[in-house]
Structures are given as C-alpha cells and as structure tokens.
C-alpha positions as CSV (number, residue, x, y, z in Angstrom):
1,M,-11.0,-5.0,-67.9
2,R,-14.4,-3.8,-68.8
3,N,-13.8,-0.2,-67.4
4,G,-10.2,0.0,-68.7
5,G,-7.1,-0.2,-66.6
6,W,-4.7,-3.0,-66.2
7,L,-4.9,-6.2,-64.1
8,H,-1.9,-7.4,-62.4
9,K,-1.7,-11.0,-61.2
10,L,0.5,-11.9,-58.2
11,E,2.8,-14.7,-58.4
12,S,2.4,-15.8,-54.9
13,A,-0.4,-15.4,-52.3
14,P,-0.2,-12.2,-50.2
15,V,1.6,-12.4,-46.9
16,Y,-0.4,-11.1,-43.9
17,I,1.7,-9.7,-40.9
18,Q,0.2,-10.6,-37.6
19,G,-0.1,-7.9,-34.9
20,V,2.4,-7.7,-32.3
21,T,1.1,-9.6,-29.2
22,R,2.1,-8.2,-25.7
23,E,4.3,-10.6,-23.7
24,K,2.9,-12.0,-20.4
25,P,4.4,-10.9,-17.3
26,V,7.0,-13.3,-15.9
27,P,6.0,-14.9,-12.5
28,A,7.7,-13.2,-9.6
29,A,10.8,-15.0,-8.2
30,P,10.7,-16.7,-4.8
31,M,10.8,-14.4,-1.8
32,E,14.3,-15.3,-1.0
33,V,15.6,-14.5,-4.3
34,R,13.7,-11.1,-4.4
35,D,15.2,-10.4,-0.9
36,R,18.7,-10.9,-2.2
37,V,18.3,-8.9,-5.3
38,Y,16.7,-6.0,-3.7
39,R,19.2,-5.9,-0.9
40,D,22.1,-5.8,-3.5
41,F,20.2,-3.2,-5.4
42,L,19.7,-0.8,-2.5
43,S,23.5,-1.4,-1.5
44,L,24.4,0.2,-4.9
45,L,22.3,3.4,-4.1
46,S,22.6,6.2,-1.4
47,L,20.3,8.5,0.5
48,S,20.5,12.2,-0.3
49,S,20.7,14.8,2.5
50,E,17.2,16.2,1.6
51,H,15.5,12.7,2.0
52,R,17.5,12.0,5.1
53,N,16.4,15.2,6.7
54,E,12.8,14.3,5.5
55,L,12.8,11.0,7.2
56,S,14.8,12.1,10.4
57,V,13.4,15.5,11.2
58,N,10.0,15.6,9.4
59,R,9.1,12.0,10.0
60,G,10.9,11.3,13.3
61,L,12.5,8.0,12.3
62,P,15.6,6.6,14.0
63,E,19.0,6.2,12.2
64,N,18.7,2.4,12.5
65,V,15.5,2.5,10.5
66,I,16.6,5.3,8.0
67,K,19.6,3.2,6.9
68,Y,17.4,1.0,4.9
69,F,15.9,3.8,2.7
70,R,17.6,5.1,-0.5
71,S,17.1,7.7,-3.1
72,V,16.2,7.1,-6.5
73,P,19.5,7.6,-8.5
74,R,19.9,10.6,-10.8
75,A,23.5,10.4,-11.9
76,E,24.0,6.7,-12.8
77,R,22.0,5.3,-15.5
78,P,19.6,2.5,-14.7
79,W,20.9,0.0,-17.2
80,S,24.4,0.6,-15.7
81,I,23.0,-0.4,-12.1
82,C,21.3,-3.5,-13.7
83,K,24.6,-4.6,-15.4
84,R,26.4,-4.3,-11.9
85,L,23.8,-6.5,-10.3
86,I,24.1,-9.0,-13.2
87,D,28.0,-8.9,-12.7
88,R,27.3,-9.8,-9.1
89,G,25.6,-12.9,-10.2
90,H,22.0,-12.0,-10.0
91,S,19.3,-12.9,-12.6
92,L,16.8,-10.0,-12.9
93,E,14.2,-12.2,-14.4
94,G,11.1,-12.6,-12.1
95,I,12.2,-9.5,-9.9
96,P,9.3,-6.8,-10.1
97,G,10.5,-3.6,-11.3
98,F,13.2,-4.6,-13.8
99,Y,12.4,-5.4,-17.3
100,R,14.2,-5.8,-20.8
101,A,14.2,-2.8,-23.3
102,E,15.2,-3.1,-26.9
103,N,18.4,-1.3,-28.2
104,R,19.0,0.3,-31.6
105,R,20.8,-2.9,-32.8
106,G,17.8,-5.1,-32.2
107,G,19.2,-6.5,-28.9
108,C,17.9,-6.3,-25.3
109,Y,19.2,-4.9,-22.0
110,W,17.9,-4.9,-18.4
111,T,16.7,-1.6,-16.9
112,F,14.2,-0.1,-14.7
113,S,12.3,3.2,-14.5
114,M,11.8,5.3,-11.5
115,K,10.8,9.0,-10.9
116,P,12.7,11.0,-8.5
117,G,12.0,10.3,-4.7
118,F,13.2,7.9,-2.1
119,I,12.7,4.2,-2.0
120,I,10.8,2.4,0.8
121,P,11.6,-1.4,1.4
122,I,8.3,-3.4,1.9
123,L,9.1,-6.2,4.4
124,D,7.4,-9.5,5.2
125,T,7.0,-11.0,8.6
126,D,10.5,-12.5,8.5
127,G,12.0,-9.1,7.7
128,R,12.7,-10.0,4.0
129,I,12.3,-7.3,1.3
130,Q,9.4,-8.5,-0.7
131,A,8.8,-5.5,-2.9
132,L,9.9,-1.7,-3.2
133,Q,7.8,1.4,-3.1
134,T,8.8,4.9,-4.3
135,R,7.7,8.1,-2.5
136,L,7.8,10.7,-5.3
137,D,9.2,14.1,-4.7
138,I,6.7,15.7,-7.0
139,P,3.3,13.9,-6.9
140,D,1.6,13.2,-10.2
141,S,-2.0,12.5,-11.2
142,R,-1.6,9.0,-9.8
143,G,-0.5,10.2,-6.3
144,K,2.7,10.5,-4.6
145,Y,3.5,6.7,-4.0
146,R,4.4,4.2,-6.7
147,L,5.1,0.6,-6.5
148,F,8.3,-0.8,-8.1
149,S,6.6,-3.0,-10.7
150,S,7.1,-4.0,-14.3
151,S,4.1,-6.2,-15.2
152,K,3.5,-4.2,-18.5
153,K,7.0,-4.3,-19.6
154,K,9.0,-6.9,-21.6
155,A,10.1,-9.8,-19.4
156,G,8.7,-7.8,-16.4
157,S,7.1,-9.0,-13.2
158,C,4.2,-7.8,-11.2
159,S,4.8,-6.7,-7.5
160,G,1.2,-7.4,-6.5
161,V,-0.3,-5.5,-3.4
162,P,2.0,-6.7,-0.6
163,V,1.5,-6.0,3.0
164,H,4.5,-4.2,4.9
165,V,5.3,-5.6,8.2
166,A,6.7,-2.8,10.3
167,K,8.4,-3.7,13.7
168,P,9.6,-1.4,16.4
169,N,12.9,-1.3,18.0
170,K,11.2,-2.1,21.3
171,L,8.0,-4.0,21.6
172,T,5.6,-2.6,24.1
173,D,2.3,-3.0,22.5
174,R,1.3,-6.5,21.9
175,R,-1.7,-5.5,19.5
176,I,-1.4,-5.6,15.8
177,W,-2.1,-2.2,14.0
178,I,-3.3,-2.0,10.5
179,T,-3.0,1.3,8.4
180,E,-2.6,2.6,5.0
181,G,1.0,2.8,3.5
182,P,4.3,1.2,4.2
183,L,5.9,4.5,5.3
184,K,3.2,5.3,7.5
185,A,3.3,1.9,9.2
186,T,7.0,2.2,9.7
187,I,6.7,5.7,11.5
188,A,3.7,4.5,13.6
189,S,5.4,1.2,14.6
190,Q,8.3,3.2,16.2
191,Y,5.9,5.6,18.1
192,L,3.5,2.9,19.2
193,G,6.0,0.2,20.1
194,A,3.8,-2.2,18.2
195,V,3.8,-4.3,15.0
196,V,2.0,-2.2,12.3
197,L,0.8,-3.6,9.0
198,G,0.8,-1.3,6.1
199,L,-1.5,-1.8,3.3
200,I,-0.7,-0.5,-0.1
201,G,-4.2,1.1,-0.3
202,A,-7.3,1.0,2.0
203,T,-9.3,-1.0,-0.6
204,T,-6.6,-3.6,-1.0
205,W,-7.1,-5.1,2.5
206,K,-7.4,-8.8,1.5
207,P,-3.7,-9.8,1.5
208,V,-3.5,-8.6,5.1
209,L,-5.6,-11.6,6.2
210,E,-2.8,-14.1,5.4
211,V,-0.4,-12.0,7.6
212,I,-3.0,-11.8,10.5
213,E,-3.2,-15.7,10.5
214,K,0.5,-15.4,12.1
215,Y,-0.9,-13.1,14.8
216,R,-4.1,-14.8,15.4
217,K,-4.3,-14.4,19.1
218,A,-3.5,-10.7,19.2
219,E,-6.0,-7.9,19.3
220,I,-6.3,-5.9,16.0
221,V,-6.4,-2.1,15.8
222,I,-7.6,-0.6,12.6
223,A,-6.1,3.0,12.1
224,F,-7.0,4.1,8.6
225,D,-7.0,7.7,7.7
226,M,-9.7,9.9,9.3
227,D,-11.0,10.9,5.7
228,Q,-12.9,7.7,5.9
229,T,-15.7,9.9,7.3
230,Q,-15.9,11.7,3.9
231,N,-14.7,8.9,1.5
232,V,-17.3,6.3,0.9
233,W,-15.0,3.8,-0.6
234,I,-12.6,3.9,2.3
235,A,-15.4,3.7,4.8
236,R,-16.7,0.6,2.9
237,A,-13.2,-0.9,2.9
238,V,-12.9,-0.4,6.8
239,R,-16.4,-1.9,7.3
240,E,-15.6,-4.9,5.1
241,L,-12.2,-5.5,6.8
242,I,-13.6,-5.3,10.3
243,N,-16.5,-7.7,9.4
244,E,-14.0,-10.2,7.9
245,L,-11.8,-10.1,11.0
246,V,-14.7,-10.5,13.3
247,S,-15.9,-13.6,11.4
248,R,-12.5,-15.1,11.8
249,G,-12.7,-14.7,15.6
250,C,-10.3,-11.8,15.9
251,K,-10.9,-9.1,18.6
252,V,-11.0,-5.9,16.8
253,M,-10.7,-2.2,17.6
254,K,-10.8,1.0,15.9
255,A,-8.6,3.9,16.6
256,V,-9.8,7.5,16.2
257,W,-8.3,10.8,16.6
258,A,-8.8,14.5,15.9
259,G,-6.7,17.3,14.3
260,A,-4.7,15.1,11.8
261,K,-5.5,12.9,8.9
262,G,-3.3,9.8,9.4
263,V,-2.2,7.9,12.6
264,D,1.5,9.0,11.7
265,D,0.6,12.7,11.7
266,A,-1.3,12.3,14.9
267,L,1.6,10.5,16.6
268,L,4.1,13.1,15.2
269,A,1.9,15.8,16.5
270,K,2.1,14.1,19.9
271,K,-1.5,13.5,20.1
272,K,-2.2,10.6,22.4
273,L,-4.7,8.3,20.8
274,A,-6.1,6.9,24.0
275,Q,-7.1,10.6,24.8
276,K,-8.9,10.7,21.4
277,K,-10.6,7.6,22.3
278,I,-10.0,3.9,21.1
279,V,-13.5,3.0,19.9
280,I,-14.1,-0.8,20.5
281,I,-16.0,-2.7,18.0
282,N,-18.1,-5.6,19.4
283,E,-18.8,-9.0,17.8
284,R,-21.5,-7.6,15.5
285,G,-19.2,-4.8,14.1
286,K,-21.0,-2.2,16.0
287,D,-19.4,0.7,18.0
288,T,-19.8,0.0,21.6
289,G,-19.6,3.6,22.3
290,Y,-23.0,4.0,20.5
291,R,-24.3,1.1,22.5
292,R,-23.5,2.9,25.6
293,Y,-25.2,6.0,24.3
294,Q,-28.2,3.9,23.5
295,K,-28.5,2.9,27.3
296,S,-28.1,6.5,28.5
297,E,-30.7,8.8,29.8
298,R,-30.0,11.2,27.1
299,Y,-30.8,8.6,24.4
300,R,-34.2,7.6,26.0
301,K,-35.2,11.2,26.2
302,A,-34.3,11.8,22.6
303,I,-36.3,8.8,21.6
304,N,-39.4,9.8,23.7
305,N,-39.3,13.3,22.1
306,Y,-38.7,12.1,18.6
307,P,-42.0,12.0,16.7
308,S,-43.3,8.5,15.5
309,K,-44.3,7.8,11.9
310,T,-48.0,8.1,13.1
311,D,-47.4,11.4,14.5
312,K,-45.7,12.5,11.3
313,R,-48.7,11.3,9.2
314,K,-51.1,13.1,11.5
315,R,-49.2,16.3,11.3
316,R,-49.1,16.2,7.5
317,R,-52.9,15.7,7.4
318,S,-53.5,18.6,9.7
319,I,-51.5,20.9,7.4
C-alpha cells in the first residue's frame, strides 16, 4: 500500500446479518375457544381472603358474582400453570395473554405475565369470557387496571378493547347503562338491576356500538365518571358517543350525581341517582334541562339584562 501497512484479501464475500424482525401477533382464537381456555385457567386459581373482602365488603358484590373472580397466582409459576392447561388438551395459541418465551437451551415454553392483583372476567352478551383484566394491588404509571394481552410477545395475541356485558341477578330496569370499566359495570349492574356495559376506557367507546345493536329498542343511559367536567378528552368522548347513538335512532339519557366520582361509588354511598337528576338528552344532543331553563322567566330576565354587542361597543367608546 502507498502509505504502508498490509492488505488482506477475503477469500469469500462478507456475510451480512439481518436484524431480528419482531413477530406479528397471532390472530385471537374464536370466542368459544377463548371462553373454554379462560374458564379452565381461572379454575386453576383461587381468590385470596384480602381480595374476597375487597369485593364483598368494600364493593358490595354478592357471592354468586364474586365466585368468578380470581387472584393473580403468587406461589405457582406461570409456566407451570400453562403446562397444566396444555395437559388438559388446550392450545394456548391465539389466546390473548399467553405467549412463548425462550429457555436457556434454545427452546420455547408457554407462559404469561401478571402483576399482583385480582382478575376480572370480561363477558360478552352470551356470558362467555372474551378477555381478562387485572386490577392491580399497587397501581403503576399506567394506572390500576391492565388487560390480559400479549400482542408484543412471541406467538402472543391482542385482546383488543372488549366491552364487558354485566347482567344483574334480577332484572328490574330495562334500560341499558354504559359506564367506564368492567368492575364498575359489574357493581352497578347489581345495584341498578340493569344490564350495564363496561368500556375499557372512556375514549374506547366504538366497540359498544356493535353490542348496542342487540338492545336497539332499549333506552340508553350514559353514566361516565363525573370528572368529565374537568377532563376535556372524556367530555369529548361522551359527546361523540351520544351523537353517534342518537344518529342511530337510540333514545339516550345521561346520568348525573354529586358527591362521588363513579356511578359505582355513588351507588355504594346509597346516593339515589334519580334524586341527583337523570338529565335527558334530546334528539339534537342538547340537555333538555337547559332547554327548560331557556323557557323560564329567570332566563328571559337574564337575557334582557345582559348587554348586547352594540352596548358593549358604546361603553368602550365612552371610556
């Protein structure tokens, strides 16, 4: 070489190693398959006394509802539970929450990951378990609820954003209520005596439209958390949901209360929602309570005493 040094010629062309590509999530198994696997999965678990007390004493749920809840296992390893499910003849492929992990020998095994808490079954209109959600004992930066999903894991599947259909022991209210959260819907359903649909989040309301089709003739009551008055995103979601339901010909109402954040808290505190006003929404999505105020004498006096734009301009000029 001109500047000194040695030149080594390669006998063969260099081999370029491609980057590891992330596996695509496996499509979720049919509802019937998920229901069978999840029911057997929950049968292998138990409910701790602390969680039972939380559900019965603090949440006011009856025993026939509590029996479907389970605590996240702490003693038995996740892969051991998966092996028991496989031994029972189940395939965990396509079941959201389960995934394959690599062992030290280069092979793979089925497992799952859950933080300490209790497990909430998410049911469809036919009472089948379509997904699971965990209520964490210690909330983290992402909140206190976590869907049992494994879309970012090897051979995992996505749970989506399912709608929980909570049904009471005795149906006394023919209206369909919509609220935030499967657990909240389960509690409200028992106290209201009505079918309550629990969304995963206030802004994930679109999947509820398909469920509403099965209850098309029923009146709909929106019962989102009262922090919607401070949270612009929740307020927007409520407005969009109401407008969509009204456009589909549904008769929509909006429940309001005071002294509690969620409808479950209001019911547990024995606050009768009828006394806190059920505000009816008309066909244009406007509050009929406000329309009544517009027709009142107090409203007309307020309008007459309110300065017009011309008066405001004159006042500014005089100043």
